Each structure stands twice: as structure tokens, then as C-alpha cells.
C-alpha positions as CSV (number, residue, x, y, z in Angstrom):
1,X,0.0,0.0,0.0
2,X,1.4,3.4,-0.9
3,X,2.1,6.0,1.7
4,X,1.2,9.6,1.2
5,X,4.0,12.1,1.8
6,X,3.5,14.0,5.0
7,X,5.5,17.1,5.8
8,X,5.0,16.4,9.4
9,X,6.0,12.7,9.6
10,X,8.4,12.7,6.7
11,X,7.0,9.6,5.0
12,X,8.5,9.1,1.6
13,X,5.9,9.4,-1.2
14,X,5.2,6.8,-3.8
15,X,2.1,7.8,-5.7
16,X,0.2,10.5,-4.0
17,X,-2.8,12.0,-5.9
18,X,-3.4,14.6,-3.2
19,X,0.1,15.9,-2.3
20,X,1.9,16.9,-5.5
21,X,5.5,18.0,-5.9
22,X,4.2,21.5,-6.3
23,X,2.4,21.2,-3.0
24,X,5.7,20.0,-1.4
25,X,7.6,23.0,-2.8
26,X,4.9,25.4,-1.5
27,X,4.9,23.8,1.9
28,X,8.7,23.8,2.1
29,X,8.9,27.4,1.2
30,X,6.2,28.2,3.8
31,X,8.3,26.9,6.7
32,X,11.5,28.7,5.7
33,X,10.7,31.8,7.8
34,X,10.2,29.6,10.9
35,X,13.5,27.8,10.2
36,X,15.4,31.2,10.0
37,X,13.6,32.5,13.1
38,X,14.2,29.5,15.3
39,X,17.9,29.0,14.5
40,X,20.0,29.6,17.7
41,X,16.9,30.0,19.9
42,X,16.4,28.2,23.2
43,X,13.3,26.1,23.6
44,X,12.4,24.3,26.9
45,X,10.2,21.3,26.2
46,X,8.4,19.6,29.1
47,X,6.7,16.2,28.9
48,X,5.4,13.7,31.5
49,X,6.6,10.2,32.2
50,X,3.5,9.0,30.3
51,X,5.2,9.7,27.0
52,X,7.9,7.1,27.9
53,X,5.5,4.7,29.5
54,X,3.2,4.5,26.5
55,X,6.0,4.4,23.9
56,X,5.2,7.8,22.4
57,X,8.6,9.2,23.2
58,X,10.0,7.4,20.1
59,X,8.0,9.7,17.8
60,X,9.0,12.7,19.9
61,X,12.7,11.9,19.5
62,X,12.3,12.3,15.7
63,X,10.9,15.8,16.1
64,X,13.5,16.8,18.7
65,X,16.2,15.5,16.3
66,X,14.8,17.7,13.6
67,X,14.7,20.8,15.8
68,X,18.2,20.2,16.9
69,X,19.5,19.8,13.4
70,X,17.8,23.1,12.5
71,X,19.9,24.8,15.1
72,X,17.4,25.0,18.0
73,X,18.9,24.8,21.4
74,X,16.9,22.3,23.4
75,X,16.4,21.8,27.1
76,X,14.2,18.8,27.8
77,X,12.4,18.4,31.1
78,X,10.8,15.0,31.8
79,X,8.4,13.8,34.5
80,X,8.1,10.4,36.0
81,X,4.7,10.2,37.8
82,X,3.4,6.9,36.4
83,X,6.8,5.3,37.0
84,X,6.9,6.5,40.5
85,X,3.4,5.2,41.2
86,X,4.5,1.8,39.9
87,X,7.5,1.7,42.2
88,X,5.4,2.7,45.2
89,X,2.8,0.0,44.4
90,X,5.5,-2.6,43.9
91,X,6.8,-1.7,47.4
92,X,3.4,-1.6,48.9
93,X,3.7,2.0,49.8
94,X,0.9,4.6,49.8
95,X,1.0,7.4,47.3
96,X,0.2,10.3,49.6
97,X,-0.7,13.8,48.6
98,X,-1.4,17.0,50.5
99,X,-3.3,19.8,48.7
100,X,-2.3,18.2,45.4
101,X,1.4,17.9,46.3
102,X,3.1,14.5,46.7
103,X,4.4,14.0,50.3
104,X,7.9,12.5,49.9
105,X,9.2,10.6,52.9
106,X,12.4,8.5,53.0
107,X,10.9,5.4,51.4
108,X,9.0,7.4,48.8
109,X,12.2,9.3,48.0
110,X,13.9,6.0,47.3
111,X,11.2,5.0,44.8
112,X,11.4,8.5,43.2
113,X,15.2,8.1,42.6
114,X,14.8,4.7,41.1
115,X,11.9,5.7,38.9
116,X,13.5,8.9,37.7
117,X,16.8,7.2,37.0
118,X,15.2,4.5,34.9
119,X,13.1,7.0,32.9
120,X,16.2,9.1,32.3
121,X,18.2,6.2,31.0
122,X,15.4,5.2,28.6
123,X,15.2,8.8,27.3
124,X,18.9,9.0,26.7
125,X,18.9,5.6,24.9
126,X,16.1,6.8,22.6
127,X,17.9,10.1,21.9
128,X,21.0,8.1,21.0
129,X,19.3,6.1,18.1
130,X,20.8,6.4,14.7
131,X,18.9,3.8,12.7
132,X,19.3,3.9,8.9
133,X,16.2,4.7,6.9
134,X,14.6,6.4,9.9
135,X,14.3,10.1,11.0
136,X,17.2,9.4,13.4
137,X,19.7,8.4,10.7
138,X,23.0,10.2,11.1
139,X,21.6,11.9,14.3
140,X,24.4,13.0,16.5
141,X,22.5,14.1,19.6
142,X,24.7,14.4,22.7
143,X,22.7,14.5,25.9
144,X,24.0,16.6,28.8
145,X,22.9,16.3,32.4
146,X,24.1,17.3,35.9
147,X,23.3,19.0,39.1
148,X,21.9,22.1,37.3
149,X,19.0,22.5,39.7
150,X,19.5,23.7,43.2
151,X,16.4,22.9,45.3
152,X,14.9,23.7,48.7
153,X,12.3,22.0,50.8
154,X,8.7,23.1,50.5
155,X,8.6,22.8,54.3
156,X,5.4,22.7,56.3
157,X,2.1,23.6,54.6
158,X,-1.0,23.9,56.8
159,X,0.6,21.8,59.5
160,X,1.9,19.0,57.2
161,X,5.7,18.6,56.6
162,X,6.2,17.6,53.0
163,X,9.7,16.3,53.9
164,X,11.7,15.6,50.7
165,X,9.3,17.4,48.4
166,X,11.0,20.5,47.2
167,X,10.9,23.5,44.9
168,X,13.4,25.0,42.5
169,X,15.7,27.5,44.3
170,X,18.3,28.2,41.6
171,X,19.1,27.2,38.0
172,X,22.7,27.0,37.0
173,X,22.3,29.1,33.9
174,X,25.9,29.4,32.9
175,X,26.4,25.6,33.0
176,X,23.3,24.9,30.9
177,X,24.2,27.6,28.4
178,X,27.7,26.2,28.1
179,X,26.3,22.8,27.2
180,X,23.9,24.3,24.7
181,X,26.7,26.3,23.1
182,X,28.5,23.0,22.5
183,X,25.4,21.7,20.6
184,X,24.3,19.4,23.3
185,X,20.7,18.7,24.4
186,X,20.3,19.3,28.1
187,X,18.0,16.8,29.8
188,X,16.7,17.8,33.2
189,X,15.0,15.4,35.6
190,X,12.4,16.4,38.3
191,X,15.1,16.2,41.0
192,X,17.0,19.0,42.8
193,X,20.0,19.1,45.1
194,X,20.7,21.2,48.1
195,X,24.1,22.7,49.2
196,X,23.9,20.2,52.1
197,X,23.8,17.2,49.8
198,X,20.1,16.4,50.1
199,X,17.9,15.3,47.2
200,X,14.5,16.7,46.7
201,X,11.5,15.5,44.6
202,X,10.4,18.3,42.3
203,X,7.5,18.8,39.9
204,X,8.0,18.7,36.2
205,X,6.2,22.1,35.7
206,X,8.3,23.8,38.4
207,X,11.6,22.7,36.9
208,X,10.5,23.6,33.3
209,X,9.0,27.0,34.2
210,X,11.9,28.1,36.4
211,X,14.5,26.9,33.9
212,X,12.7,28.7,31.0
213,X,12.6,32.0,33.1
214,X,16.3,31.7,34.2
215,X,17.5,31.0,30.6
216,X,15.2,33.7,29.2
217,X,14.0,31.0,26.8
218,X,12.3,31.9,23.6
219,X,9.7,29.2,24.0
220,X,8.4,27.0,26.8
221,X,6.4,24.0,25.5
222,X,4.2,21.7,27.6
223,X,3.0,18.4,26.1
224,X,-0.2,17.4,27.9
225,X,-3.3,15.2,27.6
226,X,-5.7,17.8,26.2
227,X,-5.5,19.8,23.0
228,X,-4.9,23.1,24.8
229,X,-7.1,25.8,26.4
230,X,-10.7,25.8,25.4
231,X,-13.5,28.4,25.8
232,X,-16.9,27.7,27.3
233,X,-18.2,26.4,24.0
234,X,-15.3,23.9,23.7
235,X,-13.5,25.9,21.0
236,X,-9.7,25.8,21.1
237,X,-8.1,29.1,21.9
238,X,-5.2,29.4,19.6
239,X,-3.5,32.3,21.4
240,X,-4.1,34.1,24.7
241,X,-2.4,37.0,26.4
242,X,-1.1,36.4,29.9
243,X,-3.9,38.7,31.2
244,X,-6.6,36.7,29.4
245,X,-5.1,33.4,30.7
246,X,-5.1,34.8,34.3
247,X,-8.7,35.9,33.9
248,X,-9.6,32.3,33.0
249,X,-7.9,31.0,36.1
250,X,-9.7,33.4,38.4
251,X,-13.1,32.4,37.1
252,X,-15.0,29.5,38.7
253,X,-15.2,27.6,35.5
254,X,-13.9,24.1,35.9
255,X,-10.8,23.5,33.8
256,X,-9.2,20.2,32.8
257,X,-6.6,19.0,35.3
258,X,-3.6,19.5,33.0
259,X,-4.8,23.0,31.9
260,X,-5.2,23.9,35.6
261,X,-1.7,22.7,36.1
262,X,0.2,24.2,33.2
263,X,-1.7,27.4,32.4
264,X,-0.6,29.2,35.6
265,X,3.0,28.2,34.7
266,X,2.5,29.7,31.2
267,X,1.3,32.9,32.7
268,X,4.2,33.1,35.2
269,X,6.7,32.3,32.4
270,X,5.4,35.0,30.1
271,X,5.2,37.6,32.8
272,X,8.8,36.9,33.6
273,X,10.0,37.4,30.1
274,X,9.6,34.1,28.2
275,X,8.4,35.1,24.8
276,X,6.0,32.2,24.1
277,X,4.5,29.3,26.0
278,X,2.7,26.5,24.1
279,X,0.3,24.0,25.5
280,X,-0.2,21.1,23.0
281,X,-1.5,17.6,23.0
282,X,1.0,14.8,23.4
283,X,-1.3,12.4,21.6
284,X,-0.9,14.1,18.2
285,X,1.9,12.8,16.0
286,X,4.3,15.5,15.2
287,X,2.5,17.9,17.6
288,X,5.6,20.1,18.1
289,X,6.2,20.5,14.4
290,X,2.6,21.2,13.6
291,X,2.5,23.8,16.4
292,X,5.8,25.6,15.5
293,X,5.9,25.4,11.7
294,X,2.4,26.4,10.8
295,X,0.6,29.7,10.9
296,X,-2.3,28.6,13.1
297,X,-0.7,25.7,15.1
298,X,-2.6,23.0,16.8
299,X,-2.6,24.0,20.5
300,X,-2.8,27.1,22.6
301,X,-0.1,29.8,22.8
302,X,0.2,32.2,25.7
303,X,2.1,35.5,25.2
304,X,2.7,38.5,27.4
305,X,0.7,40.9,25.2
306,X,-1.3,40.8,22.0
307,X,0.3,39.4,18.9
308,X,-1.7,41.7,16.7
309,X,-0.3,45.0,15.7
310,X,-2.0,47.4,13.3
311,X,0.4,50.1,12.1
312,X,1.4,52.4,9.3
313,X,3.4,50.7,6.6
314,X,7.1,51.5,6.0
315,X,9.4,50.9,3.0
316,X,10.6,47.7,4.8
317,X,7.1,46.3,4.5
318,X,7.0,46.3,0.7
319,X,8.1,42.7,0.3
320,X,5.5,41.5,2.8
321,X,2.7,43.5,1.1
322,X,3.7,42.2,-2.3
323,X,3.4,38.6,-1.0
324,X,-0.2,39.4,0.1
325,X,-1.3,41.2,-3.1
326,X,0.4,39.2,-5.9
327,X,-1.8,36.0,-5.6
328,X,-4.9,38.2,-5.7
329,X,-3.5,40.2,-8.6
330,X,-2.9,36.9,-10.4
331,X,-6.5,35.9,-9.9
332,X,-7.7,39.3,-11.2
333,X,-9.2,40.2,-7.8
334,X,-6.9,43.3,-7.5
335,X,-5.3,45.6,-10.0
336,X,-1.6,44.8,-10.5
337,X,0.9,47.1,-8.6
338,X,4.6,46.8,-9.3
339,X,7.2,47.1,-6.6
340,X,8.2,50.6,-7.8
341,X,4.6,51.9,-7.6
342,X,4.1,50.3,-4.2
343,X,7.3,51.9,-2.9
344,X,6.0,55.3,-4.1
345,X,2.6,54.8,-2.4
346,X,3.7,53.0,0.7
347,X,2.6,56.0,2.8
348,X,-1.0,55.2,1.8
349,X,-0.8,51.7,3.4
350,X,-1.4,50.2,6.8
351,X,-0.3,46.6,7.7
352,X,-1.6,44.1,10.2
353,X,1.0,42.0,11.9
354,X,0.6,38.8,13.7
355,X,3.6,37.6,15.7
356,X,5.9,39.9,13.6
357,X,4.5,38.6,10.3
358,X,2.4,40.7,7.9
359,X,-1.0,39.0,7.5
360,X,-3.1,41.9,6.2
361,X,-2.9,45.3,4.6
362,X,-5.1,48.1,3.3
363,X,-4.6,51.5,1.6
364,X,-6.5,54.8,1.6
365,X,-6.3,57.2,-1.4
366,X,-8.0,60.5,-0.6
367,X,-9.5,62.9,-3.2
368,X,-9.5,66.0,-1.0
369,X,-11.3,68.3,-3.5
370,X,-14.4,66.1,-3.4
371,X,-14.0,65.1,0.3
372,X,-13.9,61.4,-0.7
373,X,-11.4,58.5,-0.5
374,X,-10.9,55.1,-2.1
375,X,-10.3,52.1,0.1
376,X,-8.0,49.8,-1.8
377,X,-5.8,46.7,-1.4
378,X,-7.8,45.3,1.6
379,X,-6.3,41.9,1.8
380,X,-5.8,39.2,4.5
381,X,-3.6,36.1,4.2
382,X,-5.8,33.1,3.4
383,X,-5.0,31.1,6.6
384,X,-6.1,34.1,8.7
385,X,-9.4,34.9,7.0
386,X,-12.8,34.6,8.8
387,X,-11.1,35.6,12.1
388,X,-12.1,39.2,12.2
389,X,-8.8,40.6,10.7
390,X,-10.5,42.0,7.6
391,X,-13.0,43.8,9.8
392,X,-10.2,45.2,12.0
393,X,-8.5,46.6,8.9
394,X,-11.8,48.0,7.6
395,X,-12.7,49.8,10.8
396,X,-9.3,51.3,11.1
397,X,-9.4,52.7,7.6
398,X,-13.0,54.0,8.2
399,X,-11.8,55.8,11.3
400,X,-8.8,57.2,9.4
401,X,-11.0,58.6,6.6
402,X,-13.4,60.1,9.2
403,X,-10.5,61.7,11.1
404,X,-9.4,63.4,7.8
405,X,-12.8,65.0,7.6
406,X,-13.9,63.1,4.4
407,X,-17.5,62.6,3.6
408,X,-17.5,59.6,1.4
409,X,-15.6,56.3,1.1
410,X,-15.7,54.1,-2.0
411,X,-14.3,50.8,-3.3
412,X,-14.0,49.2,-6.7
413,X,-14.3,45.5,-6.5
414,X,-14.9,42.5,-8.9
415,X,-15.4,39.7,-6.3
416,X,-16.2,41.1,-2.9
417,X,-19.1,43.5,-3.4
418,X,-21.3,41.6,-0.9
419,X,-18.7,41.9,1.8
420,X,-18.7,45.7,1.6
421,X,-22.5,45.8,1.2
422,X,-22.8,44.0,4.5
423,X,-20.7,46.8,6.1
424,X,-22.9,49.7,5.1
425,X,-21.8,50.3,1.5
426,X,-24.3,50.8,-1.4
427,X,-23.9,50.0,-5.0
428,X,-23.4,53.1,-7.1
429,X,-22.8,54.2,-10.7
430,X,-19.4,55.0,-12.1
431,X,-20.6,58.6,-12.5
432,X,-20.6,59.0,-8.7
433,X,-16.8,58.5,-8.5
434,X,-14.5,61.5,-8.1
435,X,-13.7,63.1,-11.4
436,X,-10.0,62.0,-11.3
437,X,-10.9,58.4,-10.5
438,X,-13.7,58.3,-13.0
439,X,-11.2,59.3,-15.8
440,X,-9.1,56.3,-14.8
441,X,-11.9,53.7,-14.5
442,X,-11.2,50.5,-16.4
443,X,-14.3,49.5,-18.3
444,X,-12.8,46.2,-19.3
445,X,-12.6,45.1,-15.6
446,X,-16.2,46.3,-15.0
447,X,-15.5,46.7,-11.3
448,X,-18.5,47.3,-9.2
449,X,-18.6,50.7,-7.4
450,X,-19.6,50.6,-3.8
451,X,-20.0,53.8,-1.8
452,X,-20.5,54.6,1.9
453,X,-21.3,57.9,3.5
454,X,-19.2,58.9,6.4
């Protein structure tokens, strides 16, 4: 049976009627900006012991190998909860919790050490694979570990001594960065050490969050059981600001257990300077690649402030605007504009950025003598349509025209007349255009004229 090529899994194509070589070229070009942006960046990736227990870490190693080969500096933080629970059960020990925190006595600590040690060895073994005809072929991943985490006891909480359960006190940033500079992948276990030689049982999320903050990481990624953060209707929230995430946590709505666990960490990390925190499902093959190398991603991303910026265009934006307009020009939706003309008229344009990428633009051409203006080149990148970005651009241009004291706004369109009619425009005759624009009207295109009073 033939396998269809997948840019996520890397399966080699045989005969694929749905994914053509042209599709592959287009996809490969689309990820190039991410490859350039991620090279030399530091990502902290956190995953539970479940990924090792259920065999899913093998697939994750393929993706981590790819990120490493693209120049991403990786810090991996693993958990070991199911393995610890197995060791406790095997030794007939109770798994005791206090306010959701494991109570770690001497016997439990011994099970924690054994479980964490075994998980770590399995992870290092899988990262060392180099099988021919697999994504790990020619992989040269060197894994670094050590006493990078200094811990302190949590102490007594509401009258209960948590004993060997601890929290992160300090992260040895210089030592970790030294290993990353030598192209090694740093693997951190949920254990910490005190200056007095004690070992403390830590949580995966605490180690990951504090490490990401200390390293000023570019991304903190949590792999979890659910798809991400959802609203009341069950819709996945692709991106949230730290303030929006905090607001969700303060409400009384019941959140899934893993969201309740990781979302506060995402907020804390972003408020402390970590650029992006991603919450994605561990059950989706290639989840990290789908999240990082696509425009919309598959999980939830938490950022310190809004990713959307609407601003005046500059000469540096010409390339990005051309990428938006040229496909529409080729389809005949927009009139062709060359680079030279666009450079001359760049002062007429505004651009909408999402995460530093231009995803929309619009232009306003005033005819002051007749107190009118043309709204032109209103365009949004296809993958961001139907999300309100077109309306945001339209409302901004409407306000701009009103601020200039203009009385009438008009558009010429061949395909989107209904979109403008739904927003208060009315169909009009060419004779109603300003005299200068009327003289330039292209009767071969037969564009519809839509006018709105301001």
C-alpha cells in the first residue's frame, strides 16, 4: 500500500494524488521563515513520564532531532509520575498527597530516585538512536545532564511537613548555556539538590518554568493530555495573552486537570519574560512540528501581550505587502501594482502584523477636492481569514477617513461587493466616482462601485 507524503511525519511518497511535488515545494517554502527565526533560539520542552510509558517518546525523538538539526537549542524536562506510582505500588507504599502535592518521605524518595533514574536512561537511549532509513539516521544528539537545579524543601504547609518534596531555588544558567553552546541537548529530571547534599523531589512544571525563566528562553512547550485551552463552547483558543489566561484561572469555570496545572505556569513564564508558552497535545503525532511550523498551530499559545499590531506601513514592508497582493492580482481580484509603484505609495498603506509577520494590509487614497477617499488593497492572508482581521482593517481605515474630515468612502471590486454591502456600502454608478478616479476607470474590468457615506 502506498504511503502519502506528510511534511509532518516525513514519510517518503510513492504515488500521491493529493500531495503533489508543487504542494511540497509550496509547503517547504512556507516553513522557511520559521527555520530562520528558530535557529539559535532556546526552547524548553516539558513532557510527562506517560510519554515514555506508552511508547510515544520514540516519535517525539524524531521531532526533537529535527529541531536540533535546524539549530534550535533544546532543554528537555521529563516527568516520572506513572513510573513513581508503579514503584510505590511494587513496594506496597501509599502514594500520599497534601493539597495536590506529593508527600515524599524517605521510602517514597527512594522510589522516586529509582523511577526517575530509569526514565532518564530510557530517554537517553532513545535520543541516541541512529537507525538507517529512519528520521534518526545520522543523528548526533549528545545529551548533557548534571546538578543544574538547586532545590529547597517546601517545608510545612498547613501543618503538614512535606519532607523531601521541594521546589526550585536556583538554576545553573551558565552551566546549561555552556552545554547548549556545544550543541548538546540538556536533559533535566524532576530532582534537585541542596548545598547540604540532600535530594528533593520536584515537579515537572516547576523545573520547566523556572528553567525557562532563568534561561530567558524563547519558548516553553508543555506536552499534555488535552489539545490546549478551550473556551466555554469547547473551541480551542489558539492564542491568549497572559492577562486573558489569568482571567480564565480566576473564574470559577472548571478547567481540565492539566490545563489547571500548566496554564498558571504559562502565565508566570510570560510575565517573567519568556516570549511564548505553548500548551499542546502529546497524543498528536508531530505535535511540536505542527504547532511551531504552521501559521495557526494545533494548540494554545500564551504570550505576554497581544500578537496583533495594526500600524502604518514602512518601506521595509514592501516585500510582505507584495506577497499578500500578488496572488490576488494573479486571480484578477486586485489591479496589479509593481514594486516601484508600491514603494512610491507606501505612505497610503497600513499593515496588520501577527507575531511579527504581515498578514493583512489596506490602503487609503484621498480625493480632497471632493472630500472622498478610495479604500483599496484590503487583503488578508488566506490562513487568517474569517477571524475578524478584515473587519479590523476596515474599521481602522474607516476611522482614518473620518479623522481626515472626508464625507464619502468608495471601493472598486470585482469579487467582494457583498462583503462591503454587509458593512454599510451601497452600489453606485461610475458617474458617482470623483472626477479624477472616473477618468481612470477601467471599463474592461467592469469593477462594481460601492459607496458609503461617512
